[in-house]
C-alpha positions as CSV (number, residue, x, y, z in Angstrom):
1,M,123.2,157.2,-14.6
2,S,121.5,160.1,-12.6
3,A,118.0,161.1,-13.3
4,T,119.1,164.6,-14.2
5,R,121.6,163.4,-16.9
6,L,119.0,160.9,-18.2
7,L,116.4,163.7,-18.5
8,I,118.9,166.0,-20.3
9,E,119.7,163.2,-22.8
10,L,116.0,162.5,-23.4
11,I,115.3,166.2,-24.1
12,G,118.3,166.3,-26.6
13,H,117.1,163.1,-28.4
14,V,113.6,164.5,-28.6
15,V,114.8,167.8,-30.1
16,L,116.9,165.8,-32.6
17,L,113.8,163.8,-33.5
18,L,111.7,166.9,-34.0
19,W,114.4,168.5,-36.1
20,G,114.6,165.4,-38.3
21,A,110.9,165.4,-38.8
22,R,111.0,169.1,-39.7
23,M,113.7,168.5,-42.3
24,V,111.8,165.7,-43.9
25,Q,108.6,167.7,-44.2
26,T,110.2,170.9,-45.5
27,G,112.3,168.9,-48.0
28,I,109.3,167.0,-49.4
29,V,107.2,170.2,-49.6
30,R,109.9,172.2,-51.4
31,A,110.9,169.4,-53.8
32,F,107.4,168.0,-54.6
33,G,104.9,170.4,-53.2
34,S,103.1,171.1,-56.5
35,D,103.2,167.4,-57.5
36,L,101.6,166.4,-54.2
37,R,99.0,169.2,-54.7
38,R,98.1,167.7,-58.1
39,L,98.1,164.1,-56.7
40,L,95.8,165.3,-54.0
41,G,93.6,167.0,-56.5
42,M,93.3,163.9,-58.7
43,G,91.8,162.0,-55.7
44,L,89.0,164.4,-54.9
45,N,86.4,163.0,-57.3
46,N,84.7,160.9,-54.5
47,R,85.1,160.4,-50.8
48,F,86.7,156.9,-51.1
49,A,89.3,158.1,-53.5
50,A,89.9,161.1,-51.3
51,V,90.6,158.9,-48.3
52,L,93.3,157.0,-50.4
53,A,94.7,160.3,-51.7
54,G,95.0,161.6,-48.1
55,M,96.8,158.5,-47.0
56,G,99.3,158.6,-49.9
57,V,100.1,162.3,-49.6
58,T,100.4,162.1,-45.8
59,A,102.7,159.1,-46.0
60,L,105.0,161.2,-48.2
61,L,104.8,164.3,-46.1
62,Q,104.9,162.4,-42.8
63,S,102.5,165.0,-41.4
64,S,98.7,165.1,-41.4
65,T,99.1,168.7,-40.3
66,A,100.8,169.6,-43.6
67,T,98.1,167.7,-45.6
68,A,95.4,169.6,-43.6
69,L,97.0,172.9,-44.5
70,M,97.1,171.9,-48.2
71,V,93.5,170.7,-48.3
72,T,92.3,173.8,-46.3
73,S,93.8,176.0,-49.0
74,F,91.9,174.1,-51.6
75,A,88.6,174.2,-49.8
76,A,88.9,177.9,-48.9
77,G,89.5,178.7,-52.6
78,G,86.5,176.6,-53.7
79,L,88.7,174.1,-55.5
80,V,87.4,171.2,-53.5
81,A,84.0,170.6,-51.8
82,L,83.8,170.1,-48.1
83,V,82.8,166.4,-48.2
84,P,85.8,165.1,-50.1
85,G,88.0,167.5,-48.2
86,L,86.9,165.9,-44.9
87,A,87.4,162.5,-46.5
88,V,91.0,163.5,-47.3
89,M,91.6,164.2,-43.7
90,L,90.2,160.9,-42.6
91,G,92.7,159.2,-44.9
92,A,95.5,161.6,-43.8
93,N,95.1,160.4,-40.2
94,I,95.5,156.8,-41.3
95,G,98.5,157.7,-43.3
96,T,100.2,159.2,-40.3
97,A,99.5,156.1,-38.2
98,L,101.0,153.8,-40.9
99,I,104.1,156.0,-41.1
100,V,104.6,155.6,-37.3
101,K,104.3,151.8,-37.7
102,V,107.0,151.8,-40.4
103,L,109.4,154.0,-38.5
104,T,109.2,151.9,-35.3
105,F,110.7,148.8,-37.1
106,D,114.3,148.2,-36.2
107,V,115.9,149.9,-39.2
108,S,118.5,152.0,-37.3
109,W,121.2,150.5,-39.5
110,V,119.8,152.6,-42.4
111,S,120.4,155.8,-40.5
112,P,124.1,156.3,-41.5
113,I,123.4,155.4,-45.1
114,L,120.6,158.0,-45.2
115,L,122.8,160.6,-43.6
116,S,125.7,160.0,-45.9
117,V,123.6,159.9,-49.1
118,G,121.5,162.8,-48.0
119,Y,124.5,165.0,-47.2
120,A,126.1,164.2,-50.6
121,A,122.9,165.1,-52.5
122,F,122.4,168.3,-50.4
123,K,126.0,169.4,-51.2
124,R,125.7,168.4,-54.9
125,G,122.4,170.2,-55.3
126,G,123.8,173.4,-53.9
127,R,127.1,173.4,-55.7
128,E,127.9,176.3,-58.1
129,G,127.3,175.4,-61.7
130,V,125.1,172.4,-60.7
131,K,122.6,174.1,-58.5
132,N,119.5,172.0,-58.4
133,A,116.9,172.8,-55.7
134,R,115.1,169.5,-56.1
135,I,118.3,167.4,-55.6
136,Q,119.2,169.6,-52.6
137,N,115.8,169.1,-51.0
138,I,115.9,165.4,-51.6
139,G,119.2,165.4,-49.8
140,R,117.5,167.3,-46.9
141,V,114.8,164.6,-46.8
142,G,117.5,161.8,-46.6
143,M,119.3,163.6,-43.8
144,G,116.0,164.2,-41.9
145,L,115.0,160.5,-42.1
146,G,118.5,159.6,-41.0
147,L,118.3,161.9,-38.0
148,M,114.8,160.6,-37.1
149,L,116.0,157.0,-37.1
150,L,119.1,158.0,-35.1
151,A,117.1,159.9,-32.6
152,L,114.6,157.0,-32.2
153,R,117.5,154.6,-31.5
154,L,119.0,156.9,-29.0
155,L,115.6,157.3,-27.3
156,V,115.2,153.6,-27.0
157,E,118.8,153.2,-25.6
158,A,118.3,156.1,-23.1
159,M,115.0,154.6,-21.8
160,Q,116.7,151.2,-21.0
161,P,118.2,152.5,-17.7
162,A,115.0,154.2,-16.7
163,E,114.3,151.3,-14.4
164,A,117.4,152.4,-12.4
165,A,116.2,156.0,-12.2
166,P,113.3,155.9,-9.8
167,V,113.1,159.7,-9.6
168,L,112.5,160.0,-13.4
169,R,110.1,157.1,-13.3
170,A,108.2,158.7,-10.5
171,L,108.1,162.0,-12.5
172,L,106.7,160.2,-15.6
173,E,104.2,158.4,-13.5
174,A,103.0,161.6,-11.9
175,L,102.7,163.3,-15.3
176,T,100.8,160.5,-16.8
177,A,98.6,159.4,-13.9
178,E,95.4,160.9,-15.2
179,P,94.2,160.1,-18.8
180,V,92.6,163.5,-19.4
181,L,95.9,165.2,-18.4
182,D,97.8,162.8,-20.7
183,I,95.6,163.9,-23.6
184,I,96.2,167.6,-22.8
185,L,100.0,167.0,-22.4
186,A,100.4,165.1,-25.7
187,G,98.1,167.5,-27.5
188,A,100.2,170.5,-26.3
189,L,103.4,168.7,-27.4
190,T,102.0,167.9,-30.8
191,F,100.7,171.4,-31.3
192,A,104.2,172.8,-30.4
193,A,106.0,170.3,-32.7
194,H,103.4,170.5,-35.6
195,S,103.9,166.8,-36.0
196,S,102.0,163.9,-34.5
197,V,104.5,161.5,-36.0
198,A,107.4,162.9,-33.9
199,V,105.3,162.9,-30.8
200,M,104.2,159.3,-31.4
201,L,107.8,158.3,-31.9
202,M,108.4,159.7,-28.4
203,I,105.5,157.9,-26.9
204,V,106.5,154.5,-28.2
205,P,109.9,154.2,-26.4
206,L,108.3,155.4,-23.2
207,A,105.7,152.7,-23.5
208,A,108.2,150.1,-24.5
209,A,110.4,150.8,-21.5
210,G,107.5,150.6,-19.1
211,A,108.0,154.3,-18.1
212,V,104.3,154.9,-18.8
213,T,101.4,152.4,-18.3
214,P,99.5,151.1,-21.4
215,V,96.5,153.2,-20.4
216,A,98.6,156.3,-20.2
217,A,100.3,155.5,-23.5
218,F,96.9,155.1,-25.2
219,A,95.7,158.5,-23.7
220,L,98.9,160.1,-25.0
221,V,98.1,158.6,-28.4
222,L,94.7,160.3,-28.3
223,G,96.3,163.6,-27.3
224,A,98.8,163.4,-30.3
225,N,95.8,162.8,-32.6
226,L,94.0,165.8,-31.2
227,G,96.9,168.2,-31.1
228,S,97.7,167.8,-34.7
229,T,94.4,169.3,-35.7
230,I,94.9,172.6,-34.0
231,P,97.6,174.3,-36.2
232,P,95.4,174.1,-39.4
233,V,92.5,175.7,-37.5
234,L,94.8,178.6,-36.5
235,A,96.3,178.8,-39.9
236,A,92.9,179.1,-41.6
237,G,92.6,182.7,-40.3
238,A,89.3,184.5,-39.7
239,D,87.6,183.4,-43.0
240,P,84.7,181.1,-41.9
241,T,84.8,179.3,-45.2
242,A,88.4,178.4,-44.8
243,R,87.8,177.3,-41.2
244,R,85.2,174.7,-42.0
245,L,87.5,171.8,-43.0
246,P,90.0,172.1,-40.2
247,V,87.3,172.7,-37.6
248,G,85.5,169.6,-38.9
249,N,88.7,167.5,-38.7
250,L,89.2,168.8,-35.1
251,A,85.6,167.9,-34.2
252,F,86.0,164.4,-35.7
253,R,89.2,163.7,-33.6
254,A,87.7,165.2,-30.5
255,L,84.6,163.1,-30.8
256,G,86.8,160.0,-31.3
257,C,88.8,160.9,-28.1
258,L,85.6,161.4,-26.1
259,V,84.2,158.0,-27.1
260,A,87.5,156.2,-26.6
261,L,88.5,157.8,-23.3
262,P,86.2,155.8,-21.0
263,F,87.2,152.5,-22.6
264,L,91.0,152.9,-22.4
265,P,91.4,150.3,-19.6
266,L,89.4,147.8,-21.6
267,L,91.2,148.6,-24.9
268,A,94.6,148.2,-23.1
269,R,93.6,144.7,-22.1
270,V,92.4,143.9,-25.7
271,F,95.6,145.1,-27.3
272,A,97.6,143.2,-24.7
273,Q,96.0,140.0,-26.1
274,I,97.2,141.0,-29.6
275,T,100.8,141.7,-28.8
276,P,102.7,141.5,-25.5
277,F,104.9,144.5,-26.4
278,P,103.7,147.8,-24.9
279,G,105.3,149.9,-27.6
280,A,103.6,147.9,-30.4
281,Q,100.3,148.1,-28.5
282,A,100.5,151.9,-28.6
283,V,101.2,151.9,-32.4
284,D,98.5,149.4,-33.1
285,F,96.0,151.4,-31.1
286,H,97.0,154.5,-33.1
287,I,96.2,152.7,-36.3
288,A,93.0,151.2,-35.1
289,F,91.7,154.5,-33.7
290,N,92.1,156.3,-37.1
291,V,90.8,153.4,-39.1
292,V,87.7,153.0,-37.0
293,L,87.1,156.8,-37.1
294,A,87.3,156.7,-40.9
295,V,85.0,153.8,-41.3
296,V,82.4,155.3,-38.9
297,L,82.5,158.8,-40.4
298,I,82.9,158.1,-44.1
299,L,79.2,157.8,-44.7
300,P,77.7,160.7,-42.7
301,L,80.0,163.3,-44.2
302,E,77.2,165.1,-46.0
303,P,75.2,166.0,-42.8
304,A,78.5,166.9,-41.1
305,A,79.4,169.3,-44.0
306,R,75.9,170.8,-43.8
307,L,76.3,171.4,-40.1
308,L,79.7,173.0,-40.6
309,T,78.3,175.3,-43.3
310,W,75.5,176.3,-41.0
311,L,77.8,176.9,-38.0
312,L,80.4,178.8,-40.2
313,P,78.5,180.7,-42.8
314,A,80.4,182.6,-45.5
315,A,81.4,186.1,-44.3
316,P,79.8,189.0,-46.1
317,V,82.0,190.6,-48.7
318,G,83.7,193.7,-47.3
319,D,83.1,197.2,-48.7
320,D,86.8,197.6,-49.8
321,P,87.3,195.6,-53.1
322,A,91.0,196.5,-53.0
323,R,91.7,194.6,-49.7
324,A,93.5,191.3,-50.2
325,L,91.9,188.4,-48.4
326,Y,94.3,185.5,-48.9
327,L,97.8,186.9,-48.9
328,A,98.9,185.5,-45.5
329,D,102.5,186.2,-44.5
330,A,102.6,183.0,-42.5
331,A,102.5,181.0,-45.8
332,L,105.5,182.7,-47.4
333,E,108.0,180.1,-45.9
334,T,106.1,177.3,-47.7
335,P,106.1,178.2,-51.4
336,Y,103.3,175.9,-52.6
337,L,100.9,177.3,-49.9
338,A,101.9,180.9,-50.8
339,L,101.4,180.2,-54.5
340,S,97.9,178.7,-53.7
341,N,97.0,181.9,-51.8
342,A,98.3,184.1,-54.6
343,A,96.2,182.1,-57.1
344,R,93.1,182.5,-55.0
345,E,93.7,186.3,-54.9
346,A,94.3,186.3,-58.7
347,L,90.9,184.7,-59.2
348,R,89.4,187.6,-57.1
349,M,91.1,189.9,-59.5
350,G,89.5,188.0,-62.4
351,D,86.1,188.5,-60.7
352,R,86.7,192.2,-60.4
353,V,87.6,192.4,-64.1
354,E,84.5,190.5,-65.1
355,T,82.3,192.9,-63.1
356,M,84.1,195.9,-64.7
357,L,83.6,194.4,-68.1
358,R,79.8,193.9,-67.5
359,L,79.4,197.4,-66.1
360,V,81.2,199.2,-68.9
361,L,78.9,197.6,-71.5
362,E,76.0,199.1,-69.5
363,G,77.7,202.4,-69.8
364,I,78.2,202.2,-73.5
365,A,75.1,200.5,-74.7
366,G,72.7,201.5,-71.8
367,H,73.9,205.1,-71.1
368,D,74.2,204.1,-67.4
369,R,76.5,206.8,-65.8
370,A,76.3,205.1,-62.4
371,A,77.7,201.9,-64.0
372,V,80.6,204.0,-65.5
373,D,81.4,205.5,-62.1
374,E,81.4,202.1,-60.5
375,T,83.7,200.8,-63.2
376,V,86.2,203.6,-62.4
377,R,86.0,202.8,-58.6
378,L,86.6,199.1,-59.3
379,G,89.5,200.0,-61.6
380,K,91.3,201.9,-58.8
381,A,90.7,199.0,-56.4
382,L,92.0,196.6,-59.0
383,D,95.3,198.5,-59.3
384,R,95.8,198.4,-55.5
385,L,95.0,194.7,-55.4
386,Q,97.4,194.1,-58.3
387,D,100.2,195.9,-56.4
388,S,99.5,193.8,-53.3
389,L,99.7,190.6,-55.3
390,V,102.8,191.4,-57.2
391,T,104.5,192.5,-53.9
392,Y,103.4,189.2,-52.3
393,L,104.7,187.1,-55.2
394,T,108.1,188.8,-55.1
395,R,108.4,188.0,-51.4
396,I,108.1,184.2,-51.9
397,P,111.6,182.8,-51.5
398,T,112.8,181.2,-54.7
399,D,116.3,180.0,-53.8
400,E,115.0,176.5,-52.8
401,M,111.8,176.5,-54.9
402,S,111.1,173.5,-57.2
403,A,111.1,174.0,-61.0
404,Q,107.4,173.3,-61.0
405,D,106.7,175.9,-58.3
406,A,108.9,178.4,-60.1
407,K,106.9,177.9,-63.3
408,R,103.7,178.4,-61.4
409,L,105.0,181.6,-59.9
410,R,105.7,182.9,-63.4
411,E,102.2,181.8,-64.5
412,I,100.6,183.7,-61.7
413,L,102.7,186.8,-62.1
414,D,102.0,186.9,-65.9
415,F,98.3,186.4,-65.3
416,V,98.1,189.1,-62.7
417,V,100.0,191.5,-65.0
418,N,97.7,190.7,-67.9
419,L,94.6,191.2,-65.7
420,G,96.0,194.6,-64.8
421,H,96.4,195.5,-68.5
422,V,92.8,194.4,-69.1
423,G,91.7,196.6,-66.2
424,D,93.6,199.6,-67.7
425,I,92.0,199.1,-71.1
426,I,88.5,199.1,-69.5
427,D,89.2,202.0,-67.1
428,R,91.1,204.3,-69.5
429,N,89.6,203.4,-73.0
430,L,86.2,201.8,-72.7
431,V,85.1,204.1,-69.9
432,E,86.2,207.1,-72.0
433,L,84.2,205.8,-74.9
434,A,81.1,205.5,-72.7
435,R,81.6,209.0,-71.4
436,R,82.1,210.5,-74.9
437,K,79.0,208.7,-76.1
438,A,76.9,210.1,-73.3
439,K,78.4,213.6,-73.5
440,R,77.9,213.8,-77.3
441,H,74.5,212.1,-77.2
442,L,75.7,209.6,-79.7
443,S,73.6,206.5,-80.6
444,L,74.7,203.3,-82.3
445,A,72.7,201.7,-85.1
446,A,70.7,198.7,-83.9
447,A,72.8,196.3,-85.9
448,D,76.0,197.8,-84.6
449,E,74.8,197.6,-81.0
450,A,73.8,194.0,-81.4
451,D,77.2,193.2,-82.9
452,L,78.9,195.0,-79.9
453,V,76.8,193.1,-77.4
454,A,77.5,189.7,-79.1
455,F,81.3,190.5,-79.3
456,H,81.3,191.5,-75.6
457,A,79.6,188.2,-74.7
458,L,82.4,186.3,-76.5
459,V,85.1,188.2,-74.5
460,L,83.3,187.5,-71.3
461,S,83.1,183.8,-72.2
462,D,86.9,183.8,-72.9
463,L,87.5,185.5,-69.6
464,R,85.8,182.7,-67.8
465,L,87.7,180.2,-69.8
466,A,91.0,182.0,-69.0
467,L,90.1,181.8,-65.2
468,S,89.4,178.1,-65.4
469,T,92.5,177.4,-67.4
470,F,94.6,179.4,-65.0
471,L,93.1,177.5,-62.1
472,A,93.5,174.0,-63.5
473,E,96.6,174.6,-65.5
474,D,94.8,172.6,-68.2
475,P,96.5,172.3,-71.6
476,R,93.1,171.5,-73.2
477,G,91.6,174.8,-71.9
478,A,94.8,176.6,-73.0
479,R,94.5,175.3,-76.6
480,E,90.8,176.3,-76.6
481,L,91.7,179.7,-75.3
482,V,94.3,180.2,-78.1
483,D,91.8,179.1,-80.7
484,A,89.2,181.4,-79.2
485,K,91.6,184.3,-79.7
486,R,91.8,183.4,-83.4
487,R,88.1,183.1,-83.8
488,L,87.5,186.4,-82.1
489,S,90.0,188.1,-84.4
490,E,88.1,186.8,-87.4
491,R,84.8,187.9,-85.8
492,E,86.2,191.4,-85.3
493,R,87.2,191.7,-89.0
494,A,83.8,190.4,-90.0
495,A,82.0,192.9,-87.7
496,T,84.1,195.7,-89.1
497,R,83.3,194.8,-92.7
498,D,79.6,194.6,-91.9
499,H,79.6,197.9,-90.1
500,L,81.4,199.7,-93.0
501,A,79.0,198.1,-95.5
502,R,75.9,199.5,-93.7
503,L,77.5,202.9,-92.7
504,A,75.2,205.8,-93.6
505,P,77.3,208.9,-93.7
506,D,74.3,211.1,-94.2
507,R,73.5,210.9,-90.5
508,P,74.9,213.9,-88.6
509,D,76.7,211.8,-86.0
510,A,77.4,208.8,-88.2
511,M,81.1,209.1,-88.5
512,E,81.7,209.9,-84.8
513,A,79.4,206.9,-83.8
514,S,81.3,204.7,-86.3
515,S,84.6,205.7,-84.8
516,L,83.3,204.9,-81.3
517,H,81.9,201.5,-82.4
518,L,85.2,200.5,-84.1
519,A,87.2,201.6,-81.1
520,A,85.1,199.6,-78.7
521,L,85.6,196.5,-80.9
522,R,89.3,197.1,-81.1
523,D,89.6,197.5,-77.3
524,L,87.6,194.4,-76.6
525,K,89.9,192.5,-79.0
526,R,92.9,193.8,-77.1
527,I,91.4,192.6,-73.8
528,N,90.9,189.2,-75.3
529,S,94.6,189.1,-76.4
530,H,95.7,189.7,-72.8
531,L,93.3,187.0,-71.6
532,S,94.6,184.5,-74.1
533,A,98.2,185.0,-72.8
534,I,97.5,182.5,-70.0
535,G,96.9,179.9,-72.8
536,Y,100.4,180.6,-74.2
537,T,101.9,180.4,-70.7
538,V,100.4,177.0,-70.0
539,L,101.4,175.7,-73.4
540,E,105.0,177.1,-73.3
541,Q,106.3,173.6,-72.6
542,A,104.6,172.3,-75.8
543,P,105.4,174.9,-78.5
544,G,103.9,172.7,-81.2
545,D,100.5,173.5,-79.8
546,I,100.6,177.2,-80.5
547,D,102.0,177.1,-84.0
548,G,104.7,179.6,-83.2
549,E,102.3,182.4,-82.6
550,A,103.1,184.8,-79.8
551,P,100.5,186.4,-77.6
552,A,99.6,190.0,-78.5
């Protein structure tokens, strides 16, 4: 076989391997993205559990890059602290290495079974009348695994005559003659493929056929580890808070590569004593590198987190409150990432609503005209932010979205719409009451003002509960939110009765002040009804919890 033909075949097999890896990753993400997100969230209580969670999720995704993108979205949104986030990435790197070990076993006979079953599932999931996105994506995973195993077998077979192709052998030796260049080469390939697993599965047959030396193979392994950390750094964008975790992961891998590089000849001799097979040596070195890195770095994560926070301080908040910060177009092709971005932006909407709610009370109770003007400005910004969010949510592709992600999409959309309604009530009703009170020089009785302040505090408390319920999708918080709505309704009726009992119509402005006070209570109650809607949305799968009551 000529060197040209062999090179063409190798390129084709590599492309097939990369395509299979891509199919597996996208299939897993689309079928189980939200479930994996919850699994990962459950393991973030401490660093050791985070390492295990990172290993498990990466073993399923077959990509530490995908895990890094997921954890980065958590960390940027404040859902996970930096220390457990870094621990997740230490575990993710081990998970990738273990997957490579499994895939290098001789299980090529499984390939036709996976291709056949995967194709059948893919066709069944997309059939009219039976359309099921999860079944279709599981079929995609099966076909992807089948293609990966097939490509790996073809690579091994293609490398066998490499001994008879001196030109190709000379080319590979020239490309891998210098360890530093090997690291750069493998890093660039991994960055382009967005998968260290696929690149590792290319390195193993090269090492097994003797096309590269053990030292060169180990250097290529280091490059694959380093290259997989670059895409999450670029995907984090310009937000320094979002960049801390991927930059920390990059720094950890780079440090490991720098330490290991001078000892590669010695390590090659050590691993040669463990196994005589060069391909197995490369895989074992890949596992050992990541395990040692995790063991060494698991304890000093706090100082590393402090250093990253110091190097990448939070960016100052921009002057334009209407500008969306997290609605990245690049995430639209991956529904669970796009939904995470939308949820983070919805929380920013909630923060704006909370600020407006605080300011409008200062306008009503404190006669602060500047606070009223600022409320109006924030209301206009809230409208623009809502429009951006709704547009972004409608752009997320739903044809292959899992049922869980589709439910989350509805939750986010409902929450954004209800926050918009709350903003409208504040901007159009409560602001008008504050202006009327100032223009007419009205004053509330001390008891009425105290009731209004206390009632406002309850609504603020329910807003914070709504935000946490929305974030965690927690049924307990949802039930508490629904109960809070009932309690607030009772409180409004009681406050109205007390106000009417102490009403003194002999005051010149008594009736107009009374009308204003009752209108403020009514509008705050309407705001609370919209906030409680997230509770009904979360509990919609358990109707017995809401006693058949519909949100107002």
